[in-house]
C-alpha positions in Angstrom: 85.5 108.6 71.0 84.6 105.6 68.8 81.1 104.4 68.4 80.1 101.4 70.5 80.7 98.2 68.5 80.2 95.1 70.6 82.8 92.4 70.1 83.2 88.7 70.8 84.0 87.3 74.2 87.1 88.4 76.0 90.4 86.5 76.4 91.1 84.4 79.5 91.6 86.4 82.7 94.8 86.2 84.6 94.9 84.5 87.9 94.9 86.7 91.0 95.7 85.3 94.4 93.5 87.2 96.8 93.9 87.0 100.5 91.6 88.3 103.2 93.3 90.5 105.8 93.6 88.4 108.9 91.4 85.8 107.4 87.9 85.0 108.6 87.3 86.4 112.1 83.8 85.2 112.7 83.8 83.7 116.2 82.9 86.4 118.7 81.5 88.8 116.2 78.9 86.2 115.1 77.6 85.8 118.6 77.0 89.6 118.8 75.5 90.0 115.3 73.0 87.2 114.9 73.8 84.6 117.5 76.3 81.8 117.1 73.8 79.0 116.9 71.7 80.7 114.2 74.9 81.6 112.3 76.1 78.0 112.4 72.8 76.7 111.1 72.9 79.2 108.2 76.5 78.4 107.3 75.9 74.6 107.4 72.8 75.0 105.2 74.8 77.1 102.8 72.1 79.8 102.8 73.7 82.7 104.6 73.9 85.6 102.2 74.0 83.0 99.4 72.1 84.8 96.7 74.4 87.2 94.9 73.9 89.7 92.0 76.6 91.7 90.4 75.5 95.2 89.2 77.6 97.4 86.9 76.4 101.0 87.3 77.1 103.1 84.2 76.3 106.7 83.3 77.1 108.7 80.2 77.5 112.1 81.9 80.9 112.6 83.6 82.7 115.8 84.4 86.1 114.2 83.8 85.3 111.8 80.9 81.9 112.0 79.2 80.7 108.8 77.6 83.4 106.8 79.4 81.5 103.4 79.5 81.4 103.4 75.7 85.0 104.2 75.0 86.8 101.7 72.9 89.6 99.7 74.4 91.4 97.6 71.8 88.2 97.3 69.8 85.6 96.7 72.5 83.5 99.1 74.6 84.9 99.4 78.1 81.6 98.4 79.6 81.7 95.2 77.6 85.1 94.3 78.9 84.0 94.8 82.5 80.8 92.8 81.9 82.8 89.9 80.4 85.1 89.8 83.4 82.2 89.9 85.9 80.5 87.0 84.1 83.6 84.8 85.0 83.1 85.3 88.8 81.8 82.0 90.3 79.9 83.6 93.2 77.6 85.7 91.1 74.2 84.3 90.2 73.4 87.1 87.8 75.1 90.2 86.3 73.3 93.3 85.1 74.2 96.8 83.9 72.3 99.7 85.5 72.2 102.8 83.5 70.2 106.0 82.9 71.4 106.4 79.3 69.8 104.9 76.2 73.1 104.7 74.2 74.7 102.7 77.0 71.6 100.4 77.2 71.6 99.8 73.5 75.3 99.0 73.5 75.0 96.6 76.4 72.0 94.8 74.9 74.0 94.5 71.7 76.6 92.3 73.3 74.1 90.3 75.4 74.0 92.0 78.8 70.8 92.4 80.8 70.1 96.0 81.4 68.1 97.8 84.1 67.2 101.4 83.4 67.5 103.7 86.4 66.8 107.4 87.0 69.1 110.3 86.4 68.7 111.4 90.0 71.0 108.7 91.4 73.8 110.6 93.1 76.3 107.7 93.0 76.8 104.1 92.0 75.5 102.8 95.3 72.2 104.5 94.8 72.0 103.3 91.2 72.6 99.7 92.4 69.9 100.1 95.0 67.3 101.3 92.4 68.3 98.5 90.1 67.9 96.0 92.9 64.3 97.1 93.5 63.5 96.5 89.8 64.9 92.9 89.7 62.4 90.1 89.8 64.4 87.8 92.0 65.5 88.4 95.6 69.2 88.6 96.5 71.2 88.7 99.8 74.3 90.5 98.4 74.8 93.1 95.7 78.2 93.6 94.2 78.8 97.0 92.8 81.3 96.4 90.0 82.9 99.6 88.7 82.5 99.9 84.9 85.8 101.7 84.6 87.9 98.7 85.7 87.9 96.7 82.5 90.6 94.4 83.8 89.0 93.5 87.1 89.8 90.0 88.1 86.8 87.6 88.7 88.8 86.3 91.7 88.5 89.8 93.3 84.8 89.8 92.8 84.6 86.4 94.5 86.8 87.6 97.3 84.7 90.5 98.4 81.6 88.3 98.3 83.1 85.6 100.4 84.5 88.3 102.8 80.9 89.6 103.4 79.5 86.1 103.8 82.1 85.4 106.5 81.6 88.6 108.4 78.0 88.9 109.6 78.8 92.0 111.7 79.7 93.9 108.5 77.2 95.3 106.0 79.8 96.2 103.3 83.0 94.7 101.9 85.6 96.0 99.5 89.1 95.4 98.2 92.5 97.1 98.3 95.8 96.5 96.8 99.3 98.0 97.2 99.6 101.6 96.3 102.4 102.7 94.0 104.6 105.4 95.6 104.1 107.7 92.5 100.3 107.6 93.1 100.6 108.8 96.7 99.3 112.3 96.0 97.0 111.5 93.1 93.5 112.4 94.2 92.0 110.0 91.7 93.7 107.1 93.6 91.7 106.6 96.8 93.7 105.4 99.8 92.5 103.2 102.6 93.6 102.3 106.1 92.3 99.2 108.0 92.4 98.0 111.6 94.1 94.8 112.9 90.9 92.8 112.2 90.6 93.7 108.5 87.9 96.4 108.9 88.1 99.8 107.2 89.0 102.8 109.4 89.1 105.5 106.7 89.3 106.3 103.0 90.9 109.4 101.5 91.9 111.0 98.3 94.9 112.3 100.2 97.8 110.1 101.3 97.0 108.2 104.5 98.6 107.7 106.8 100.4 111.1 106.4 103.8 111.4 108.2 105.5 114.4 109.7 107.9 114.8 106.7 105.0 115.3 104.3 106.5 112.8 101.9 105.8 109.2 100.7 107.5 106.7 102.9 108.9 104.2 100.4 108.9 101.5 103.1 105.3 101.9 104.2 102.6 99.5 102.8 100.1 102.1 101.7 96.8 100.7 100.4 94.9 101.6 97.2 91.2 101.2 97.2 89.8 99.3 94.3 86.3 100.4 93.2 84.6 97.1 93.7 82.4 96.8 96.8 79.6 94.5 98.0 76.6 95.2 100.3 74.1 93.3 102.3 70.9 94.1 100.5 69.1 95.0 103.7 71.7 97.7 104.3 71.6 98.8 100.7 67.9 99.5 100.9 68.4 102.0 103.7 71.6 103.6 102.4 69.9 106.2 100.2 67.9 107.4 103.3 71.0 108.0 105.3 71.8 111.7 105.3 75.1 112.8 103.7 77.9 113.1 106.2 80.6 115.8 106.5 83.6 113.5 105.6 81.7 112.0 102.7 81.0 115.4 101.3 84.5 116.8 101.9 86.3 113.8 100.3 83.5 113.0 97.8 83.7 109.3 98.8 80.5 107.4 99.4 82.3 104.8 101.5 82.7 107.4 104.2 78.9 107.7 104.7 78.9 104.1 105.7 81.7 104.5 108.2 80.4 107.8 109.6 77.0 106.2 110.4 78.7 103.5 112.4 78.5 100.5 110.1 81.4 98.1 109.6 83.1 97.4 106.4 85.3 94.3 105.7 88.4 94.8 103.6 90.4 92.2 101.7 93.8 92.8 100.2 94.5 91.5 96.8 97.5 91.3 94.4 96.2 93.4 91.6 97.8 96.0 89.3 94.9 98.6 89.1 94.1 99.9 85.7 91.0 102.1 86.3 90.0 104.5 83.6 89.4 107.9 85.1 90.5 110.2 82.3 90.9 109.9 78.5 94.7 109.6 79.0 94.2 106.4 80.9 92.8 104.7 77.8 96.2 104.8 76.1 97.9 103.5 79.2 95.6 100.5 79.6 95.8 99.7 75.9 99.6 99.7 76.1 99.5 97.5 79.1 97.2 95.0 77.4 99.3 94.9 74.2 102.5 94.2 76.3 100.7 91.2 77.9 98.9 90.0 74.8 95.5 90.6 76.4 92.8 90.8 73.7 
């Protein structure tokens, strides 16, 4: 693995057209959640969940890929590429990296990122985001958890999950999905998602969902791939670590399931995005080849 060597700003990001599943369904849900009158006042004032921070949780230790945030991708540390993409999102008031590792912190400070040091006891990215939130001087309404292993994340996707949560006061969480490639149907590193008719998450799984009687991938079915990015209402994020682990969460090793199992609602948007997450060392070669083909620097 190459030593971290911060580079200059990234190339222009490609345009992604994101669309929210079934659009904005605020009407009746608003009346139940906070009252239609209060909601309208907040929306008109532009203050409803208006203060937004993006946090990139990053840790050095990883069973599948130690030191992953610092791996070089065409001459830049992966964490730098993710940070540069996040800085292009128009809905974020601030972007920080949250880490428990001095090497990652030094690397990030080298290319200009703000860094919050967190404890090694954080069990997942959500808990790391929560700890970082408590250490920030300013108050925020929404925290966006931006996965550091998605170096080609589109800023439009970040904006999309923020706007989805702002438009759904009955939800405490929002995330994004895209079309799943048939060949990834049985890859446990590709998390699948199913949603209801109103654009709220029903379930996430490392297995293929839905699963048909034939036990094969239906080439005609629109399976959904979960993208790692997710945003939370900060009031919910503060209580998340105190929620006890749930059976489905533990079995699938997916933190989103703790949210659903505890009865909270999660808004989902679908986006047109070719996912290029880096889960293993082999993925580095794949993403570099992809970038070279498209002249992405």
